[in-house]
N, C-alpha and C positions, 0 to 999 in steps of 0.2 A: 711473350703474352702480356698485353697491357694490364696495369694494376686495377683491381676492382675498386670501384668507388660507390658513392651513394646512388648515383644514377643507374649503374648496372644492377645493383641489388634491387632497387625499386622496379626496374624493368622486368627482372625475373619474377618478382611478386605479382605484378600486373599481368604478365604473360600467362603464367600458370592459372590465375583466376579466370582470364578470358577463355582459356581452354577447358574450364570446368574442373580443373585439377586442384581442388581446395587444399587437400592435405599437403601436397608438394609446395604450394604457395606459402602456406603457414610455416612449413619447415624453413624456408628461406627467410620469412619474416622474423621468426624467433631467433635466428642466427645472424641477423643483419647487424653489423657493428655500427651502422650509421642511422640508427632509428631516429627519425625526425618527423615533423608534421606531414611531409610528403609521403613517406612510407606508411605511416599510420593511416593516412587518408586513402592510400591505394588499397590497403587491406580492407578497410571498412567498406569502401566502394565495391570491392571484389565480392564481399559477402552479399551486399545488396543486389548486385547483378546476378548472382546465383540463387536469389530467393531466400537466402539465409539471413533474414532481417533481425531475428533475435540475437544471432551470433554477432551481427554488426553492432547492435546496441551494447552488447557485453564488451566488445573490443573498444568501443567509444568510451565506456566507463573506465576501462583500464588505461586508456590514453589520458583521461582527465586525472586519474590517480597518479600517473607518471609525470604530472606537471608539464605535459606537452600542450601548448596552446593551439586549439583548433583554428582553421581558417575558413573562408567562405565555402570552399569546395567540400570540406569536412561536414559543415552544417547542411549543405545541400543534400549530401548522401544520407545523413542522419535523419533529416526531415522526411526524405523519401521512404526510409525504413519505417518510420513512425506511421506514415500514411498507409503503407502496405500492411502494417500490423493492425491498422484501424484502432489504435489505442489513444483515446482522447487525453487521458491523464499524462501519458508519456509525451504526447505532442506538446502539451502545455508546459511540461518541465523543460523540454528542448527549447521552446519559445523563450522561457525565462533565461536560459543560458545564452541564447542569441542576443537578447537585450544586454545581458551582463557583459558579454565580450564585444558589444558595440557593432553588431552586424545587422541591426534591425532595418537599416536603409540600404543594405546590399541587395542589388537587383535579383541576382540568382537565388539568394536565400529567401527573399520575399516571394518570388515566384513559386518556390518549393512550399512555402507556408500557405500560399493560396491553394495549391493543389492538395495539401494536407487537410485544410479546412473543408474543401469540397468533398474529399473522400469521407470525411466524418459528418457530412451533411450540415456543417456549420456555415451556412450561407452568409449570415450577418458578419461573422468573423472574417470570412474571405473578403467581403466587400470593404470592411474597415481597413484590412491590411492594404488592399488596393488603393483606397482613398488616401491613406497616409504616406504612400510611396512618393518621395520627392522626384524620383526619376523612374520612368516606366519604359520598358522596351516592348517589342512586338510580342514576346512570350507572355508578358504581364497582361497585355490587352487581350491576347488570344485566350488566356486562362479564364479571365473574367467573362469574356464572350461565351466561352464554352459553358460557364456556369449557368447563364441565362438560357442558353440553348437547351441544356439538359433539363432545366425547369419547365421548358415548353413556352417560355415567355418570349415569343418571337419579336414582339414589338420592341421590347427593351433591348433584346439582342441585336436587332437591326440598328437601333440608335447607337449602340456602342460600336458596332461595325462601321457605321458612317463616321463616327468621331475618331476612329483609330488614325493616328498620324502615319502609321506604317502598317501594312498588311503582309502576311505571308500565305503560303499555300494552305497551311493548316487552318487559318482563320476563314479563308474563302471556302474551303471544303466543309468546315463546320456549319456555315450558314446554308450552303447548298444542300447538304445532307438533311438538315432539319426541315427545310422547306419541302424537300422531296418526301420525307417521312410523314409530314403533317398534311399531305394531300395538296399542297400548294405547288403543283408541278410547274405551272407557268412562271412563277417567280424564281424557281430553281433554275430553269432554263435561261431566264433573263440574266441572272447573276453569273451563270457559267459563261454566257456570251461576253459580259463585262470583264470577267476574269481573263479570258483569252485575249480580249482587246487590250487589256493592261499588261500583256506580255508575261503573265504568270503561267507556269507549267502545272497543269492538273496532276495530282498524285493518284495512286490506285484507288484510294477511298473516294476521291472526287469523281473519277470515271464511273465507278460503281453507282454512285448516287445519281449522277446525271442520266445514266442509262435507265435507271429505275424511274426517274421522272418522265423520260420520254416514253417508257412503257405505259405509264398512267395516262399519258396523252395519246397513246396509240400512234405516235409519230414514227412510223417505220423507216421512212427515208432518212430522217435525221439520225435515227439510231444506227442505221447502216453506215452513215458517214462517220460516226464516232467509232463504230466497229472497225472501219478501215484504218482510222488513225491509230487506234489501239494496236492493231496488227502491225502497222508500220513501225511503231516504237517498241515492239516485242513484248506487249503485255497481254496478248490475246489468251494466253494459257493461265493467267492469274485466276484462281478459283472464285474470288469474289466478283471480279469483272465478268467472268464467264457465266456465273450464276445470274447476274443481272441481264446479260445478253440472252440467256435461255428464256428468262421471264419476258423480255421485250418481244422476241420472235413468237413466243407462245401466245402472248396477249394479242398480237396482231394476226393470229391464226396461221403463222408459218411454222408449224411444228417440225417440218423436215429440216429447216435451217437451224431450229433450236437443237435438234438431235445432232446435227453436224458439229455445232459448237460443243455440245456435251461430249461427243466422241473424241474431240481433239484435246480434251483435258487429260493430261498424263497422270496426274495425281488427284483423283476426285475425292473430295470430302463429302460429308453427309449433306451439306448445304446444296451442292451441285445435284446430288441424287434427288433430293426433295424438290428442287426447282424443276427437274425434268418430269417427275411424277405429277406435280401441280400443273405443268404445261400441258401434258396430255389430258389431264382431267378437265381443265377449263375448256378444252376443245371437244369434249365428249368422247375422246378416244380412250375409253376406260380399260380396254383389253391391253393396250400398249402401256398404259399407266401401271396396271397390275404387274405386267412383265418386268418393268423397270423396278417397281417396288420390291418384287421378290428377289431381285439381284442385289439390293442394297446390303453391303457386308455388315454394317453396324447400324441398325435402325435405332433412331431415338424417338422421343415422344412426338416431335414434329413430323417425322416420317409417317407414323401411324395416323396422326391427326390429318395429315394431308390426304392420305388415301381415303379415310373416312369422309372428309369434306368433299372429295371428288364424287363419291357415290351419292352423298347427300344432295349435292347440287344437281346431279343428273337423275334424282328421284328413284334410285335403286335401293329401296329401303332394306330389303333382305340382305344385300351385300354390306350395307352399313353395319348391321348387327353381326354379320359374319366376321368382318375385319375386327370389330370391337372384341368379339370373343377370342379371336386369334391373339390380339394384343394382350389380353389377360393371361392366356395360356403361355405366352412367351415371357411372362413375368414383368411386363412393362406396366407400371401403374398409371392409370389415366389421370389427366390434370383437368383444370377448369375448362380448357378449350375442348377437350374430348367430351366431357359431360354436356357442354352446350350443344355440340353437334348431335350426340346420341339422343338427348332429350328433345331436340328439334325434330328428329325422325319419329320419336314416340308421339309427339304432338301432332304431326302430320297424319300419322296412321291411327291416332286416337287409341294407342296401345297403353292403356292405363296400368296394366299389371307390370309391364316392363318398366314403365316410368316409376312406379313405386319401388321396384327393386333397385333402380339407379339412385333414387332418393336415399335409400338405405346405404348404398355404397358411398355416396357423397358424405354422409355423416361419418362413416367409418374412416374416410380419408381426411376428415376435418375441413371439407370444402363447403359445408352447408351455409356458412356466412359470406361466401364469395358473392359479389353482386351479379356476376354473369351466370353462375350456377343457379342462384336464387331466381333470377329473371327467367331462365330457361324452365325451371320447375313451375313457376307461376303460369307461364304460357302453356306448358304441357298439361297441367291439371285443368286449366280453363278449356283447352281445346278437346280434352277428353271428357268434358261434361261434369267434372268434379269441382264445381266452383267453390265449395266450402274449403277444400284442401288448398285450392289456389289462393284464396283469401288468407288462409292460415299461414302459408309460406310467405306471402307478401308482407303480412303484418309483422312477422318475426325478422325480416331482413334488416340488419343494422344499418345498411347503406342502400340507398335507392338512387338510380340514375333515370334519365329520360326514358330509356327503353323499358325499365321496370314499371314505371307508371303507365306507359303506353300499353304494355302487356296486360296489366290489371284492368285498366279502363276499357280496353277493347274486349277483354275476356268477359267482363260483366255484361257488356252490351250484346255480345254474340250469344250469351246464355240466357237472354231475356231479362236481364237486370239493367236495362238502359238507364233508368232514372238513378239507380244507385251509382252507375258509372259516372254520371254527370255530377253527383254529389262528391264523389271521390276526386274528380277533376278540380272542383271548387276548393276542396280540402287541400289539394296539392298547391294551389295558388296561394292559400292563406298561410300554410305551414312551411313552405319552401320558397322564400322570397328570392333566393339565389337561382332557383330552377325556373328558367324561362321556357314556357311551352314551345316546342319546336313543331315542325310540319307533321311529324308522325303522331304526336299527341293530339294535335288539332284534327287530324284525319280520324282518329279514334273518337273524338268528341262529336264530330259531324256524323259519324257512323251511328253513334248512340242516339243522337237526336233523330236521325232517320228512322231507327228501329223502334222508337217509342212515340213517334208521331209529334214530337215537339218541333214543328216546322219553324215557327216564329223565332224560337230560341236558337235553332240551328242557323237561321238566316242572320241573326245577330252575331253569332260567333263567326260566321263566314265573312260578314262585312267588317268585323273587328280585327281580322287576322293581321292585316297590314298596319292599321291605325294603332291598335292596342299592343299586339304581340310582335310586330315587326317582321311578320312572315308573309311572303308573297304567295298567294294561292297557286298551286300547280294543278296539273291535269287530274291528279287523284282527288284533290279537294273539290274540283268542279264536278267530278263524277259522283262524289258523295252528295253534293248539292242537288244534282239532277235526280239521283236516286231518291233523295228525301222528298222532293217535290212530286216525283212520279208516284211514290207510295201513297201520298196523301191525295192523289187525284188531280193535282194542279199541273196537268200535262202541258197545257199551252205555255205556262211559265217555264216549265222545264225545257221545252223546245226553244223558247226565246233565249233562255240562259245558254244553251248550246250554241245558238247562232251568234251570240255576242261574246263568246269566249275569245281571249286575246291570242289564242293559237288554235290550230286544227284539233278538233276533238278526236279522241281515240275510239277504238272499238267498244271498250267497256262503257263509255259515256252514252253512246247510242243504244247499246244493249240495255242499259238501265232505263232509258226512256221507253224502249220497246216492251220491257217487262211490265212497266206501268200501264201501257196500252193494253196488254193482255189482261191485267187485273180489272181494268175499267172498260174493256170492250170498245176502245176507241180505234176504229179501223182506219180513219182518215190519217191521223198522226202516225199510226202504225205503219201504213204504206210508205210514208215519207222516211220514217226511221229505218225501215227495212231496206229501202233503196240505198240509203247511205251506207248501211252495213254491207250490202252486196258489193259496193264500189271499193271497199277497204280490204286490206290485208292480202297476203299471198297464201296463207295457210288454209287449205280446203276445209279442214274441220272447223277453223275459226269462222270462216265465211258461212258455213252451213248453219251456224247458230241462229242467224237472222232469219233464214228461211224456215227453220223449225218453229221459232217463236211466232212468225207470221202465220204459218200453217195452223198452229194451235189457236190463234186469234180467230181465223176464219172458221175453224171447227166449232169453237164455242158460240159463234154467231149462226151456225147452221149453214154456212156457205160452202157446201161440199164440193161444188165445181171448182171454186177457187182453191180449196185444199188440194184437189187432184192436180190442178194446174201448177201450184207451187211445188208439189212433189215431183211433177213431171219436169219442171224447170231444174230442180236439183239434180235429177237424173241426167238431164242433157248436159249440165255443167260438170258432171262427174263428182258431185258433192255427196258426202255421206255424213249422217249423224254420227258424232263420236261415240265409240263403243262404251257401254257401261262397264264398270269394273268393280268387283268386290274382292275381299280377301279375308282369309281366316288364318290364325296362327295355331299350329299344332306341333307340340314338342319342339318349341323354339325355331320352327321353320314356317315361313310365310308362304301360303298358297294363294296365287292370284287366279281369278276366274273372270273372263271377258265374255261379253255377249258375242254370239256368232263365232265362237272359238271353242274347239274341242281338243286343244293341244296339251291339256294337262295329262301327265303320264298315268293318272288313275281315273281318267274320264269314264271309261266303260264301267268300272266297278261302282263309281259314284252314281251313275244313272241307273245301273241295275238296282242299286239300293233305293233310289228315289221311286222308280216305278214299281218295285216290289212292295214298298210300304204303302204306296197309293192304292194298289189293288186291294190290299188287306183292309185299308181304311174304308174303301167303297163297299166291299162285300160285307163288312161288319155293320154297315148302315150308319157310319159316323156322319156328323154334320158336314155336308159337302155342298159347295156352291158351284153352280155351272161355270161361272167366270173363272173359278180356280182351275177347273179342268181345261178350259180353253187356254189358260196361261201355261198349263203343263204341256199341252200340245205345242205351244209356241216355244217353250223351253226345248222340247225334243227337236224341233225344227231348226232352231237357231244355233244349236250347239254342234251342228255337223253330224248328228246321229239320226236324222229324220228317217233315212231308209231303214235303219235297224228298228227304230221305236215307233214308226208310223202305225203299224198294225196294233201295237200295244196301246198307243195313245187313243186310237179310234175305239178300241174295245173298252177302255176305261171311260171314254166320253159317253159311249152308248149306255154302259152300265149306270153311270151317274145320272144320265137323263131318265132312265127307267125309274130309278129310285126317287128322283125329284118329281116325276110325273105322278107316281103313286102318292107321294107326300102331298102334292097339290090337290089331288082328288079327295084325299081324306080330310084335308083342311077345309074343302068346300062343301062337305056333307053337312046337312042340317043336324042340329043338336037333337039327341034322342029325347 
């Protein structure tokens, strides 16, 4: 048997550490007769690899006490341990030793110091270390590139990327990933193309990023090509690449292909499960989304938030609250994303009581100062009509972003405080020089001008959008402008504005003009606007809106023949007016009621109660108006219960008429 030497002893120490067998490794280290810098470094590095950073630092201290001089590899491991411990003081002490032992210009040590500084958020320190390095390798450049990437400074990161004398797969992947995450998908795809042309092999992270970029572009064919290449090199079962592929196919409407990718993943993590739930949700396949959601073995906050967001996007409000309640029952604490979604549902339904309860929960969880939760609360109170509470929440927000200001400005305008909303906008401009009004804020400003009749001021803001604020008006802004002109009776100007739009106007733009025609009884422009509306859209309910508005205009002008002709035309085209809907919340359950629908499971009991109360009211001689009883008959007819309640309704109507006739005769009698 060959004699043991320092190499064999060090090999045993390193081998046991690699296998996670720390005790056995240290047994060999303590009995090693050839303890030198190599064996000490092997043990220190072994502790770091196993996440035992404090033990690594203790062993490093023993090494110094033993008068063993550390080398560059030793310091690289020690700096890494300091970074993982996130101990700034310890890191600075290590830096002092590095200078003392003369390793301040060693490339690997400096690279570790840059990583340490970045972990401790000491950006300036990292930059100074990089700038003072006499020699830099690709790891140095990539580390400083990653610093700017993490800061979100893409301009500076791209400059460093272009200046790099040498690049590797990590530097390419860092740039591609950040471009993809920041919504600049086109640039990510262009960089990927250059990377392949320069003969670099994309790694797993790079493939996941480029597939996500293609999903944002809805570039299905290009994504399928990448999928084919990934399959060819054996990475198709990687969970991160597979999650990106699921998102790609789902975004492009190919949920069956997304499910095939999902089924092929042998070891699914929670990211894969969440991607599949999100994929079904964004395609409106909520039953399948819920089936997958129920199968997730270890749900996290993202799982719950994804399911809630799916119901929210598809306007199934009762399901939103149902899943939220389940989340609480399972002991999962909601986060700011959860509150934003739930409060959005409360705002849409004007459910003030639920919103107040959620406001209390946000305080309990310490989320009241979060900008997203604060914005959602501001919006919820405003849409529920409680503008004072909305203003109170907004004023107490320690940080406000563009969305926060937009919610408050628009909330004030929608609640009849349009002038106050414009004052708030002017205050924002004065007190927040760094906050440049974006297209959403300017939409809210135009909306406010429209609703308080400040047409000239609204026109000034519209004409200043590009010149002053650098925002090019979009369709929404033009619709606000048309609505503003139409509300003030300047219908010819509104029509001319539509005709000179730089792109084709949408349905809402013409509807705004037609609404103004209804207010000001302008049949000539109404006819032209209605014709444009009829030519647009595939949704029958959307197209019917133009007919209904035109019919109302004819009715207000007494043109009953045209009313009948319009209704007849609607019937011939198979168009129907969208059903009215109302809802009520009883014992945390939301009950929906639609016109011409009797599908509620308690419809019969509800209408028995309605008609029973009405008869009592009539017979007691309460104040009853004939139109009210006509409406009652209409209710009975349109809810699918006409056969059952027709006789009842007729009887009520006759009784009411008799009472009203007697009342009229008495009121016409001469005074005694």
